[in-house]
C-alpha positions in Angstrom: 3.7 -20.2 22.8 7.8 -19.9 22.4 9.4 -21.0 19.7 10.5 -24.6 19.2 14.5 -25.4 20.1 16.7 -28.0 20.8 20.0 -29.2 22.0 22.1 -29.8 18.9 25.8 -30.4 17.9 27.4 -28.7 14.8 30.8 -29.6 13.8 31.4 -31.8 16.7 30.5 -28.8 19.0 27.5 -28.6 21.9 25.2 -26.0 21.4 21.4 -24.8 21.1 19.3 -24.7 17.8 16.7 -22.5 17.8 14.0 -20.5 15.9 13.5 -16.8 16.3 10.2 -15.2 17.6 9.1 -14.2 14.3 9.9 -17.4 12.7 12.1 -15.8 10.0 15.5 -17.0 11.1 17.4 -20.1 13.2 20.1 -19.7 14.9 22.9 -22.4 16.5 24.5 -20.8 19.4 27.5 -22.8 21.1 26.8 -23.7 24.9 30.3 -22.9 25.9 31.7 -20.6 26.7 28.4 -19.5 28.7 26.9 -16.5 27.3 28.4 -16.8 23.4 26.8 -15.2 20.8 25.0 -17.3 17.7 27.6 -18.3 15.2 25.4 -19.5 12.3 22.3 -17.8 11.7 20.1 -19.0 8.8 17.2 -16.9 7.2 14.3 -18.7 5.9 14.5 -16.8 2.8 17.9 -18.1 2.1 16.8 -22.0 2.7 16.2 -23.8 -0.1 16.0 -27.5 1.4 15.7 -29.2 4.3 16.4 -33.0 5.4 16.0 -35.2 8.1 17.0 -38.6 9.1 14.2 -41.5 9.1 12.5 -42.2 12.1 14.1 -46.0 12.1 17.7 -44.6 12.5 19.6 -44.2 16.0 21.1 -40.6 15.2 18.8 -37.9 14.9 20.4 -35.1 12.4 18.8 -32.1 10.6 20.4 -31.0 7.4 19.6 -27.5 6.4 20.7 -26.3 2.9 20.8 -22.6 2.3 22.2 -20.5 -0.6 23.5 -17.1 0.1 23.7 -13.9 -2.3 26.4 -14.7 -4.7 27.0 -18.1 -4.0 27.6 -20.4 -6.5 25.8 -23.3 -4.8 23.7 -23.9 -1.6 25.6 -24.8 1.5 24.8 -27.7 3.9 24.7 -27.2 7.2 24.2 -30.6 9.7 22.8 -30.3 13.0 23.0 -33.7 15.1 20.5 -33.6 18.0 22.1 -34.6 21.4 19.2 -35.0 23.7 18.6 -38.4 25.5 15.1 -38.5 25.4 14.0 -35.3 23.3 15.8 -35.6 20.5 13.5 -36.7 18.0 10.5 -34.6 19.2 12.8 -31.5 19.2 13.9 -32.3 15.8 10.5 -32.7 14.3 9.3 -29.4 15.9 12.2 -27.1 14.4 11.8 -28.8 11.1 7.8 -28.2 11.2 8.1 -24.8 12.2 11.0 -23.9 9.4 8.9 -25.9 6.9 5.5 -23.5 7.7 8.0 -20.4 7.9 9.4 -21.4 4.1 5.6 -22.3 2.8 4.4 -18.6 4.3 7.4 -16.8 2.5 7.2 -18.2 -0.6 3.3 -18.7 -1.1 2.3 -15.1 -1.4 4.6 -13.3 -3.1 4.7 -9.4 -2.6 4.5 -7.0 -5.5 6.2 -3.7 -5.5 5.2 -1.3 -3.1 4.1 -4.1 -0.6 0.8 -4.9 -2.5 0.1 -8.2 -2.7 0.0 -10.3 -6.1 -4.0 -11.1 -5.3 -6.6 -8.3 -6.3 -8.6 -9.2 -3.5 -6.1 -9.4 -0.7 -4.5 -6.2 -2.3 -8.0 -4.4 -1.4 -8.5 -6.1 1.9 -5.0 -4.7 2.8 -5.7 -1.4 2.0 -9.3 -0.9 3.7 -7.4 -2.8 6.8 -4.8 0.1 7.2 -6.9 1.6 9.5 -6.4 -1.0 12.0 -3.2 0.0 13.6 0.6 -0.2 12.4 2.4 -2.7 13.5 -0.4 -5.3 13.4 0.1 -8.3 10.8 -2.7 -8.0 8.1 -1.2 -10.1 5.6 -3.0 -13.1 6.8 -6.1 -11.2 8.4 -7.9 -11.8 5.2 -6.5 -15.2 4.0 -9.3 -17.9 3.2 -7.8 -20.2 6.3 -8.2 -17.4 8.5 -11.4 -16.7 7.1 -13.1 -20.0 7.4 -11.9 -20.7 10.8 -13.3 -17.1 12.3 -16.4 -18.7 13.9 -17.5 -15.3 15.0 -17.2 -13.6 11.5 -19.2 -16.1 10.3 -22.3 -16.0 12.7 -21.8 -11.7 12.2 -22.4 -12.8 8.3 -25.5 -15.3 8.9 -27.1 -12.4 11.4 -26.6 -9.8 8.6 -27.7 -11.8 5.8 -31.2 -13.6 6.4 -30.9 -15.3 2.7 -27.7 -16.8 3.7 -28.6 -17.9 7.2 -31.8 -19.8 5.9 -29.9 -21.4 3.2 -27.1 -22.5 5.9 -29.8 -23.8 8.8 -32.2 -25.7 5.8 -28.7 -27.1 4.5 -27.7 -28.2 7.9 -31.2 -29.6 8.8 -31.2 -32.0 5.6 -27.7 -32.9 5.7 -26.8 -36.6 5.5 -25.7 -37.8 9.1 -22.6 -39.3 7.5 -21.2 -35.7 7.3 -20.8 -34.0 10.7 -21.2 -30.4 11.4 -17.5 -29.5 11.1 -17.4 -31.0 7.8 -20.4 -29.4 6.6 -19.4 -26.2 8.0 -15.9 -26.1 6.6 -17.3 -26.9 2.8 -20.3 -24.5 3.2 -17.7 -21.2 3.7 -15.1 -22.8 1.3 -17.3 -21.4 -1.5 -18.2 -18.4 0.2 -14.8 -16.9 1.4 -15.4 -13.7 -0.7 -18.7 -13.2 1.3 -16.6 -13.4 4.5 -13.7 -11.3 3.0 -16.1 -8.8 2.0 -18.0 -8.5 5.4 -14.0 -8.5 7.4 -13.7 -5.2 5.3 -17.1 -3.6 6.0 -17.0 -4.5 10.1 -13.1 -3.2 10.0 -14.1 0.2 8.2 -14.6 3.1 10.7 -16.5 6.4 9.7 -14.1 9.3 8.9 -14.5 13.1 9.6 -16.7 14.9 8.0 -17.8 18.9 8.2 -19.4 18.9 11.3 -20.3 22.6 11.4 -23.0 22.1 8.3 -24.4 19.1 10.9 -25.0 21.5 13.8 -28.4 23.5 13.4 -29.6 25.4 16.2 -33.7 25.1 16.5 -36.0 27.3 18.2 -38.4 26.2 20.4 -40.9 28.6 22.7 -38.9 31.8 21.4 -35.6 29.9 23.2 -32.7 28.9 20.7 -31.9 25.3 21.7 -28.7 23.5 20.1 -27.5 19.9 20.9 -23.8 19.0 20.7 -21.7 16.0 21.3 -18.1 15.9 22.7 -17.3 14.0 19.8 -18.9 17.0 17.5 -16.7 19.3 19.6 -13.2 17.2 19.2 -13.9 17.4 15.4 -14.6 21.6 15.5 -11.2 22.0 17.1 -9.4 19.5 14.7 -10.9 21.4 11.7 -10.9 24.8 12.9 -8.2 26.0 14.8 -9.7 29.8 15.3 -12.5 28.0 17.1 -9.8 26.3 19.3 -7.9 29.3 19.8 -11.4 31.2 20.8 -12.1 28.7 23.2 -8.6 28.5 24.8 -8.8 32.3 25.4 -12.3 33.2 26.4 -13.1 30.1 28.5 -13.5 29.8 31.6 -13.9 33.4 31.5 -17.0 32.6 29.7 -18.8 29.2 30.9 -18.9 26.6 28.1 -22.6 27.0 27.4 -22.5 30.7 26.8 -19.5 30.4 24.5 -21.2 28.0 22.6 -24.4 29.6 22.7 -22.6 32.7 21.5 -20.9 31.1 19.0 -23.3 29.2 17.0 -25.1 32.8 16.5 -21.6 34.8 15.8 -20.7 36.1 12.6 -17.4 33.9 12.8 -20.0 30.6 12.6 -21.1 32.2 9.4 -17.9 32.8 8.1 -16.5 29.5 9.1 -19.3 27.6 7.3 -18.8 29.4 4.2 -22.0 31.8 4.1 -22.0 35.4 3.2 -21.9 37.7 6.2 -24.7 40.4 6.2 -25.1 43.7 7.5 -28.1 42.1 9.5 -26.5 39.9 11.2 -25.6 40.1 15.1 -22.7 41.4 16.6 -20.3 39.9 19.3 -17.8 41.9 21.0 -16.0 38.8 22.0 -15.7 36.7 19.0 -16.0 39.3 15.9 -12.3 40.2 16.7 -11.3 36.5 15.4 -13.1 37.7 12.1 -9.8 39.4 10.7 -7.9 36.6 11.4 -6.6 34.1 8.2 -7.6 30.6 9.1 -5.7 29.6 6.0 -2.2 30.9 7.5 -1.5 27.3 8.5 -2.7 26.2 5.1 -0.1 27.9 3.3 2.7 27.3 5.5 2.1 23.3 5.0 1.9 24.3 1.2 5.0 26.0 1.0 6.6 23.1 3.3 5.3 20.4 0.7 7.1 19.4 -2.0 4.4 19.9 -5.3 5.5 18.4 -8.6 5.8 21.0 -11.3 3.2 19.8 -13.5 0.6 21.0 -11.1 2.1 24.1 -9.3 0.4 26.7 -10.5 2.3 29.2 -8.5 5.5 28.2 -10.2 4.0 28.4 -13.4 3.0 32.0 -13.1 6.9 32.5 -11.9 8.2 31.2 -15.1 5.4 31.3 -17.4 3.2 34.7 -16.4 0.2 35.8 -18.2 0.1 39.3 -16.5 1.2 40.5 -19.9 -0.6 40.2 -23.2 -4.7 39.3 -23.3 -6.2 38.9 -19.7 -7.5 35.7 -19.1 -11.0 35.1 -19.2 -12.9 35.8 -16.0 -13.6 32.5 -15.1 -9.8 31.8 -14.8 -8.9 35.1 -12.9 -8.3 34.4 -9.3 -11.2 35.9 -6.7 -11.3 37.4 -4.0 -12.5 35.2 -0.8 -15.3 37.0 -0.1 -16.9 36.9 -3.3 -17.0 32.7 -3.6 -16.7 31.9 0.2 -18.6 28.8 0.3 -16.2 27.3 -2.4 -13.2 28.5 -0.8 -14.0 27.2 2.6 -15.3 23.8 1.2 -12.0 23.2 -0.4 -9.9 24.0 2.6 -12.0 22.1 5.0 -12.0 18.8 2.4 -7.9 19.5 2.2 -7.7 19.1 5.9 -10.0 16.2 6.2 -7.9 14.6 3.7 -4.7 15.4 5.4 -5.4 13.5 8.4 -6.2 10.4 6.3 -3.0 8.1 6.1 -2.1 7.2 2.7 -1.8 3.6 2.2 0.5 3.6 -1.4 3.2 5.7 -0.3 6.6 4.5 1.2 8.0 6.9 3.7 11.6 5.5 2.7 11.4 6.4 -1.0 12.9 9.6 -2.1 10.7 12.8 -2.7 9.7 13.3 -6.3 7.2 12.6 -8.8 7.5 8.9 -9.2 5.9 6.6 -12.1 2.8 6.1 -10.5 2.2 9.7 -9.8 3.2 10.6 -13.3 0.3 8.0 -14.6 -1.9 9.2 -12.7 -1.8 13.0 -14.0 -1.7 11.8 -17.6 -4.2 12.4 -19.9 -5.6 9.1 -20.4 -8.5 10.3 -22.9 -5.4 10.7 -25.4 -4.2 6.9 -24.6 -5.3 3.8 -26.3 -7.2 1.2 -24.8 -5.9 -1.2 -22.0 -5.5 -4.2 -23.6 -8.1 -6.7 -21.8 -6.3 -9.7 -19.9 -9.0 -12.0 -19.2 -8.9 -15.8 -19.0 -11.1 -17.1 -21.7 -13.1 -19.9 -21.3 -14.4 -22.2 -24.4 -16.7 -25.0 -24.5 -17.4 -26.9 -27.2 -20.8 -28.7 -27.6 -21.9 -27.4 -24.3 -25.4 -28.4 -25.1 -24.6 -32.0 -24.4 -24.1 -31.1 -20.7 -27.4 -29.8 -20.3 -29.8 -31.4 -23.0 -31.7 -34.6 -22.1 -32.6 -35.5 -25.4 -31.6 -34.6 -28.9 -34.9 -35.0 -30.5 -36.4 -32.4 -28.0 -33.7 -29.8 -29.6 -35.2 -29.8 -33.1 -39.1 -28.0 -33.1 -41.8 -29.1 -35.2 -41.2 -26.3 -37.6 -38.0 -26.9 -38.3 -38.7 -30.8 -39.4 -41.4 -29.7 -41.3 -39.1 -26.9 -43.3 -36.8 -29.5 -43.5 -39.0 -31.4 -45.6 -39.8 -28.7 -48.0 -38.1 -28.0 -51.4 -37.1 -24.3 -51.6 -37.4 -24.5 -55.3 -40.9 -25.7 -55.0 -41.9 -23.2 -52.6 -40.4 -20.1 -54.6 -42.0 -21.7 -57.9 -45.6 -21.6 -56.1 -45.3 -17.7 -54.6 -44.2 -16.6 -57.9 -47.5 -18.4 -59.5 -49.3 -17.0 -56.7 -48.2 -13.7 -57.4 -48.5 -13.7 -60.9 -52.1 -14.9 -60.7 -53.1 -11.6 -58.8 -52.0 -9.1 -61.4 -49.6 -6.3 -61.3 -51.6 -4.4 -58.1 -51.1 -7.1 -56.0 -52.3 -6.5 -52.4 -49.9 -8.6 -49.9 -52.4 -8.8 -47.0 -55.1 -10.0 -49.3 -52.3 -12.4 -51.0 -51.7 -14.2 -47.9 -55.6 -14.2 -46.6 -55.2 -11.4 -43.9 -59.0 -10.8 -43.0 -59.7 -8.6 -40.6 -63.1 -9.2 -40.3 -63.0 -13.1 -39.8 -64.4 -14.2 -36.3 -63.7 -17.5 -34.3 -66.8 -19.4 -34.5 -67.9 -21.4 -31.1 -69.2 -24.5 -33.3 -66.0 -26.2 -32.2 -65.4 -27.5 -35.5 -61.9 -27.6 -35.9 -60.3 -25.0 -39.1 -57.2 -25.0 -40.8 -54.6 -23.0 -39.5 -53.8 -19.9 -41.9 -51.4 -17.2 -41.8 -54.1 -14.3 -42.2 -56.5 -15.6 -39.7 -57.2 -13.9 -36.4 -56.2 -17.0 -34.7 -52.7 -17.3 -36.3 -52.4 -13.4 -35.4 -53.5 -13.8 -32.0 -51.1 -16.8 -31.7 -48.0 -14.5 -33.0 -48.9 -11.8 -30.8 -49.1 -14.4 -27.6 -45.6 -15.8 -28.4 -44.3 -12.5 -28.9 -45.9 -11.0 -25.2 -44.4 -14.5 -23.7 -40.8 -14.0 -24.7 -40.7 -10.1 -23.7 -42.3 -11.1 -20.4 -39.7 -13.9 -20.0 -36.6 -11.3 -20.9 -38.0 -8.9 -18.5 -38.6 -11.8 -15.6 -34.8 -12.4 -16.3 -34.0 -8.6 -16.1 -35.8 -7.8 -12.8 -34.8 -7.6 -10.0 -36.3 -10.6 -7.6 -36.6 -8.2 -4.5 -39.6 -6.3 -6.4 -42.2 -5.4 -4.3 -45.4 -3.0 -4.5 -47.6 -3.4 -7.7 -48.9 -6.7 -8.1 -47.7 -6.7 -11.9 -44.1 -6.4 -10.8 -44.3 -8.9 -8.2 -45.6 -11.7 -10.3 -43.0 -10.9 -12.9 -40.4 -11.5 -9.9 -41.9 -14.4 -8.6 -42.6 -16.3 -12.3 -47.1 -16.0 -11.3 -46.1 -18.1 -8.2 -47.2 -17.1 -4.9 -44.5 -15.3 -2.6 -44.5 -18.4 -0.2 -44.3 -20.9 -3.1 -41.4 -19.0 -4.7 -39.6 -18.4 -1.3 -39.7 -22.5 -0.7 -38.7 -22.9 -4.2 -35.4 -20.7 -3.8 -34.9 -22.3 -0.7 -35.4 -25.6 -2.4 -32.7 -24.7 -5.4 -30.3 -23.1 -3.0 -30.1 -26.1 -0.5 -29.9 -29.1 -3.5 -27.4 -26.7 -5.4 -25.3 -26.9 -1.6 -25.6 -30.7 -1.7 -24.8 -30.9 -5.5 -21.6 -29.4 -4.5 -20.8 -31.3 -1.8 -21.6 -34.4 -3.7 -18.9 -33.7 -6.4 -16.5 -32.7 -4.2 -16.6 -36.3 -2.5 -17.1 -37.8 -6.0 -14.4 -36.6 -7.9 -11.8 -37.0 -4.6 -11.2 -40.6 -5.4 -10.9 -41.2 -1.7 -12.4 -44.9 -1.5 -12.4 -43.7 2.3 -15.7 -41.4 1.4 -18.0 -43.9 -0.5 -20.4 -44.0 2.4 -20.8 -40.5 2.5 -21.0 -40.2 -1.1 -24.0 -43.1 -0.6 -25.4 -40.7 1.8 -25.3 -37.7 -0.2 -27.2 -39.7 -3.1 -29.8 -40.4 -0.6 -30.2 -36.7 -0.1 -30.2 -35.7 -3.6 -33.4 -38.5 -4.0 -34.8 -36.6 -1.0 -34.2 -33.3 -3.0 -36.1 -34.6 -6.0 -39.2 -35.4 -3.4 -38.9 -32.0 -2.0 -39.1 -30.5 -5.4 -42.1 -32.5 -6.6 -43.5 -31.5 -3.3 -43.1 -27.8 -4.0 -44.7 -28.4 -7.3 -47.7 -30.3 -6.1 -48.4 -27.5 -3.8 -48.1 -25.0 -6.5 -50.5 -26.6 -8.8 -52.7 -27.2 -5.7 -52.7 -23.5 -5.4 -53.2 -23.0 -8.8 -56.2 -25.2 -9.1 -57.6 -23.5 -5.8 -57.5 -20.1 -7.9 -59.1 -21.7 -11.0 -61.9 -22.5 -8.9 -62.4 -19.4 -7.4 -62.5 -17.8 -10.5 -65.1 -20.4 -12.2 -67.1 -19.4 -9.2 -66.9 -15.7 -9.8 -68.1 -16.7 -13.5 -70.9 -18.4 -12.3 -72.0 -15.6 -10.1 -71.9 -13.2 -12.5 -74.1 -15.6 -14.9 -76.5 -15.9 -12.2 -76.6 -12.3 -11.8 -76.5 -10.9 -14.9 -77.3 -14.0 -17.3 -74.4 -13.4 -19.0 -71.7 -16.1 -19.7 -68.2 -14.8 -19.5 -65.5 -16.4 -21.4 -63.0 -18.2 -19.2 -60.6 -21.1 -19.4 -58.2 -22.8 -16.9 -55.4 -22.5 -18.7 -55.5 -18.5 -18.6 -54.3 -19.0 -14.6 -50.4 -18.9 -14.7 -48.4 -21.0 -12.3 -48.6 -24.3 -10.6 -46.4 -27.6 -11.3 -45.6 -26.5 -14.9 -43.9 -23.1 -13.6 -41.9 -25.1 -11.0 -40.8 -27.7 -13.4 -39.4 -25.0 -15.8 -37.5 -23.2 -13.2 -35.9 -26.3 -11.5 -35.3 -28.3 -14.6 -31.6 -27.5 -14.9 -31.2 -28.3 -11.5 -33.5 -31.9 -11.9 -30.9 -32.2 -15.0 -27.9 -31.7 -12.7 -29.3 -34.2 -10.2 -29.9 -37.0 -12.7 -26.5 -36.5 -14.4 -25.1 -37.1 -10.5 -27.0 -40.0 -10.1 -26.1 -41.6 -13.4 -22.6 -40.9 -12.8 -22.5 -42.6 -9.3 -24.7 -45.5 -10.7 -21.7 -45.8 -13.6 -19.4 -45.7 -11.4 -21.1 -48.3 -9.2 -21.5 -50.7 -11.9 -17.7 -50.3 -12.9 -16.6 -50.9 -9.3 -18.7 -54.2 -9.1 -17.6 -55.3 -12.9 -13.9 -54.9 -11.5 -14.8 -57.1 -8.2 
């Protein structure tokens, strides 16, 4: 698309006002004489304000305010559009293009070194450095670009089945007042970070690796067989100059099959892999002559040509602070020959070669050679530095219980109310009296009434609860284990599979089918709550019908939660009947009665209501706010 331009007069001279192709400047060129150069050129960075005559004015003029470096005040440039039929359209197009360019230039300021101020954009920019030079990646991971990239969204849905299921269920149960495009835009607006992470993942490619360690000849029927691809051959040539040189000098004297077969059985192959060469290894008259050549000569030349900071220049330190005199260094600090530990030197050399082909993203070629502040900080001893001050935004919420509690009476337990009615002085006096009556050698267990030989009677007569009774101890044990199980369920991964106990803990004693339905219902309900609050808090009266439809959707969400609870309860009752039948069958076979209580079967509607309690409360708050706003609107009318 060509940049906008139009016929405009500047200082009573006719000319052409046009925006550059990169949208970074606007220039005015006089029409007479033909072929003239632009006499006025204003960069987008220097433009401070734009003014245009209203649509009712017969004259179409555009005033551009530009402030140049060193100027005390902005300078105004007035352009009068002279076209008889397209003056207004040309002026609007140029002004819109300039406004977008100014907004793009000021919305995302660049930090020193070319790194964006946004951490997510900085990471994306660093990863996208492999996409190729010259390609504009500053807007590649912008939220607007991500939300409009349909192909990327479909790829993410295919890669994430859980997200795809949530998207399809929300799309199926959305109200008719929300179009598919509106729903898609609102759905991805809260998941831009997932799109950005997926885009970064797709842009990454596999880098170079130690190819010789992955190639392993195999023996089949007393025949050595080897599989090697063209990509692997290219990597071998790029990582090992000796192999490339041997290939150039001996092929086509030897066929490629013979060359590679002899190479992977030669001593040269073992040397390049870093393995020790033994006397029993087979010799090769063609390839053994390359054993004496030093593959690190090119590396040495690169090191000499490169600039090494003095702080890590070991050879420079040897020249200025030699250790050849005095006590000899420890044997672990003495240089060793290549033949002694070939694998270490080989891997270090190969790693350096691989990293040398990686284009650095944090180096500006225009900067002077030498150690900058960033390099110095990277080499500093961080262990000796103080802890960095945390830079966080602290969110303080006062009385957050009022957002979630449904009834203040439920916040105070029965035990707390009972303890509040007692007088501490009376309680302490009673304890002292009991201890004094027991004598000097008091047994605390017997003092509080602990009786290990006590048993629960089956007569069904109620007994007063006592601290030392078995029922009280069993109740305390049950509460303790329930708290441990609840904490473990919160910490464990919901995707645990395998043992039945782990699965029961991860699904909160619900079946996998019911738990999946409950998770999907929770995700879709949360999504519709998000849509409701976006529309409700927008204050737009045109979205009243949409809000009413969303309220209906929330009512249906409550029905779906009740349906899941009913199905979970029916499943629990079915399990109870199954266990009762097993108890009856056991009694008919052995005439021994097994103790069984229906409450021992966990799950059911109680668990569903506990898990969905905050969501149900959130729906209630949304519906209450909507009804209050509706009543307030009716009172105003």
